[in-house]
TIKEBA-627079 format. One record per residue (C-alpha): z negated, y negated, x negated; residue in one letter. Coordinates in steps of 0.25 Angstrom, whole numbers, plus 2048, in hexadecimal, padded with zeros to 3 digits. Layout:
ZYXA...
END
This chain:
8C8FC337AX8CCFB9370X8D8FB5379X8CFFB4385X8C5FAB37EX8D1FA237AX8D7FA2388X8C9F9E38EX8C7F93384X8D5F8D387X8D2F8D396X8C6F84394X8C7F76399X8BEF7038EX8BAF73380X8AFF7E37FX8A6F74378X899F7B374X88BF75378X882F7136CX875F78369X873F81375X866F89376X860F7F36CX856F7336EX862F6A36BX86BF71376X876F6737BX875F61388X880F61393X883F52393X885F53384X88EF5F385X897F58390X898F4C386X89CF5437AX8A6F5C383X8ADF4F387X8ADF4A379X8B4F58374X8BFF5437EX8C0F4637AX8BDF41388X8B1F3938EX8A6F40396X8ABF393A2X8B9F3F3A2X8B3F4D39FX8AAF4C3ABX8B4F453B4X8C0F4E3B1X8BAF5C3ACX8ACF5D3B1X8AAF573BFX8B7F5D3C5X8B1F6B3C2X8A3F683C6X8A6F6A3D5X89EF5E3D9X8A6F563E3X89EF493E2X8A1F483D3X8B0F493D5X8B2F3A3D9X8B1F2F3CFX8A3F2A3D4X89EF383D4X89FF393C5X893F2F3C4X88BF3A3CBX88FF433C0X889F3A3B5X87DF363BDX877F443BDX872F423AFX865F4B3AFX86CF563B6X875F583A9X86AF5F3A2X863F673ACX868F733B4X86EF6B3C0X879F6D3CAX882F633C2X87EF683B4X881F773B8X88EF743BEX891F6B3B2X88EF763A9X897F803B1X8A3F763B0X8A1F743A1X8A0F8339EX8ADF853A6X8B4F7A39EX8AFF7E390X8ADF8D391X89EF8C38CX895F94394X887F8F38FX888F81393X87CF8339DX873F81390X877F7338FX86DF7039AX85EF7339DX862F7F3A6X854F833AAX852F753B0X853F7C3BEX847F843BBX83FF783B8X83CF6B3BFX847F603BDX83EF543BCX842F4B3B1X846F563A7X852F4E3A1X855F4039EX860F393A5X865F32399X869F3638BX85FF3737FX862F3A371X85DF3B363X866F3235AX862F3A34DX867F47354X874F41358X876F3B34AX873F48343X87CF5034CX888F4634AX886F4733BX884F56339X88DF5C344X894F5134BX890F58358X889F4D360X882F5236DX875F50375X86BF5B377X865F5F384X857F5D37FX859F4E37EX85BF4D38DX84DF53391X844F48396X838F4E38EX840F4D381X83EF3F37BX840F4236CX849F4A362X83FF5335BX849F55350X848F4634CX83BF43352X843F37359X842F33368X84EF36370X856F29373X85AF25381X860F1737FX86DF14378X86AF0C36BX876F0336DX876F0037CX868F04380X86CF0C38CX868F1A390X873F23390X877F2D39BX877F3C398X886F3D39BX88FF3239EX89EF3039EX89FF2B390X894F3338AX895F3837CX88AF40375X882F3736CX888F2A371X884F2037CX88DF21388X88BF1238BX88EF0B37EX893F17375X888F1536AX885F21361X877F25364X875F2D357X875F2034EX866F22349X866F13344X866F0E353X858F15355X850F0F349X847F08352X843F15359X835F1C356X835F2A351X82BF3235AX81DF35358X813F3D360X81EF47364X815F52369X819F52377X828F4F374X829F5A36AX823F64374X82DF6037FX838F60375X835F6E36FX833F7437DX83FF6F383X847F73376X842F81378X846F82386X854F7D382X855F89378X851F93383X859F8E38FX860F9B392X853FA3392X84CF9939AX857F993A5X854FA73A8X845FA53A9X83DFA23B5X837F963B0X82EF933BDX827FA13BBX824F9E3ACX81EF903AFX816F963BBX811FA13B2X80DF983A7X805F8F3B1X7FEF9B3B6X7F9F9E3A8X7F4F903A7X7ECF913B4X7E4F9C3AFX7DDF933A5X7E0F853AAX7E0F7E3B8X7ECF773BEX7E5F6A3BBX7E3F6D3ACX7F2F713ABX7F6F643B2X7EDF5B3AAX7F2F6139DX801F613A0X802F553A9X808F5D3B4X804F5B3C2X7FBF663C8X804F673D4X810F6A3CBX808F753C4X804F7C3D1X812F7B3D6X818F823C9X80EF8D3CBX80FF8F3DAX81EF8B3DDX82BF8C3D7X82BF7D3D4X831F7A3C6X829F723BBX831F673B4X834F683A5X82AF5C3A3X81FF633A9X822F703A2X822F69395X814F63398X80FF7139CX814F7738FX80EF6C387X800F6C38DX800F7C38BX806F7C37DX810F86383X81FF84381X829F8338DX830F8F387X823F97387X820F93395X82EF9639AX833FA2392X828FA938BX81FFA9397X811FA8390X80AFAA39DX80EFB939CX804FBA391X7F6FBE397X7EFFB938BX7F5FAB38BX7ECF9F38AX7F2F9238CX7EAF85388X7EDF7738EX7EEF6B385X7EFF5D388X7FDF5838BX803F4D383X806F4138BX815F3D38AX819F30384X825F28385X82CF26378X82EF18373X83CF1936EX83FF0B36AX838F02360X838EF4366X839EE835CX830EDF365X834ED235EX843ED435FX842ED936DX83AECD372X843EC436AX84FECA371X849EC937FX844EBB37DX853EB7379X858EBE386X84EEB638EX853EA9389X861EAC38EX865EA539BX86AEB33A0X863EBD397X86AECA394X865ED739BX85AEE0396X864EEB394X86DEE138BX861EDD383X85CEEB381X86AEEF37CX86AEE4372X85CEE936DX861EF836DX856EFC377X855F00385X852EF6390X846EFE393X840EFC385X841EED388X83BEEE396X830EF7390X82CEEE384X82FEE038AX82DEE0399X82AED239BX836ECC393X840ED739AX83AED23A7X83DEC33A4X84BEC639FX84EECE3ACX848EC33B5X850EB83AEX85DEC13AFX85AEC33BEX858EB43C0X865EB03BAX86CEBB3C1X866EB63CFX86AEA73CBX878EAC3C7X87AEB33D5X876EA73DCX880E9E3D4X88BEA83D7X888EA83E6X888E983E6X896E993DEX89BEA23E9X897E983F4X89DE8C3EDX8AAE943EAX8ABE983F9X8AAE893FDX8B3E843F3X8BEE8E3F7X8BCE8A406X8BDE7C402X8CBE7E3FCX8D0E8440AX8CFE92406X8C8E9E40BX8BDEA2401X8BFEB1400X8B7EB93F6X8C3EBB3EDX8C5EAC3EDX8B6EAA3E9X8B7EB53DEX8C4EAE3D8X8BEEA13D9X8B1EA53D1X8B8EAF3C8X8ADEB93CAX8B1EC83CEX8A8ED03D7X8A2EC43DCX89FECA3EAX89AED73E5X88CED13E7X887ECF3F5X880EC23F3X88EEBC3EEX894EC13FBX889EBB403X88BEAE3FCX89AEAE3FFX898EB340EX88DEA8411X896E9D40BX8A2EA2413X89AEA2420X895E9441DX8A4E8F41CX8A7E96429X8AEEA3425X
END
């Protein structure tokens, strides 16, 4: 037996890297596992995907160089039970010898509606990353951070971050240069807690704690949930509610459309996770109780409705109003101001933060840049006309190559308006 195990290990193409925290609230995500697997072999995610994963997926359109873009474009499907993620897990299990990698995804998503279950960009808690780096050296990104309804880390009571503190960009869940805990665009370490001193700690976390606790419970019971008829559990729970409340009452308390509630009862249509969280919150019944414990089987069960808490968007950045106004005013004084993205990068915020807090100044800067660009385009077209005429006056045929060499500008005729300027001048000269 020992010899068989030894032989099997040596037949594996890749290291048998074990996922972190399976069957726990901080279970590792599939993108995180792929990043760590690439690191374990001292290669990039891009090379791991291109040379080891894609050739084994059996998807023809991914095999050409342009097809690889389609692999990285399907960000949300990495975390749910999709055709791509299921094939991906099969390939990774074959390469590593692990047989439990289906727990890296929310494998009951097929039993629920798939509307906005997951974010399509990375989010992280810098304090968790910093702690794991110091204590274990194993840096990874949990699946729970990727849920759309999870906006904070309950351990540190800190809002999950979605913009790199260095370059200000949002970061793809998986990219060719992805590394756990680092920005794939600029390489910044995302666990440097000093970079987030302007971020507010959360208050009024009632709804967010409810969402976090319920999703965390589901992640610890994924194996059992995958063997349960979730639609039947939801229908049974709603039938019990209908004995005491009308569909209208339930709809008002849970903020779920009446038509959706009726469809869940009468048909096999599946509710989204967002709606299920609303339903569980307004009835003060956990998702685990609804889906696994089947409280509706209790004939004496009485469920009371409570008013649902309205969700609120977290303000994750403290804006130094005077500093930001000063920076935007300086940009406006420039003959050709920097872009809003460039200004946001200098201030270590996202462009959306500037647009949200200073809409008029952002509008003025954008307009000034557009006006300058339009003038510059007109000037280039005029130079093309002058150059064509000058070359012709020298007794030469003014070809496009000749115009490019004379002006010293590459890709000059990549723009249609420049081609039109060239053609109209050539026609004027009789060509």
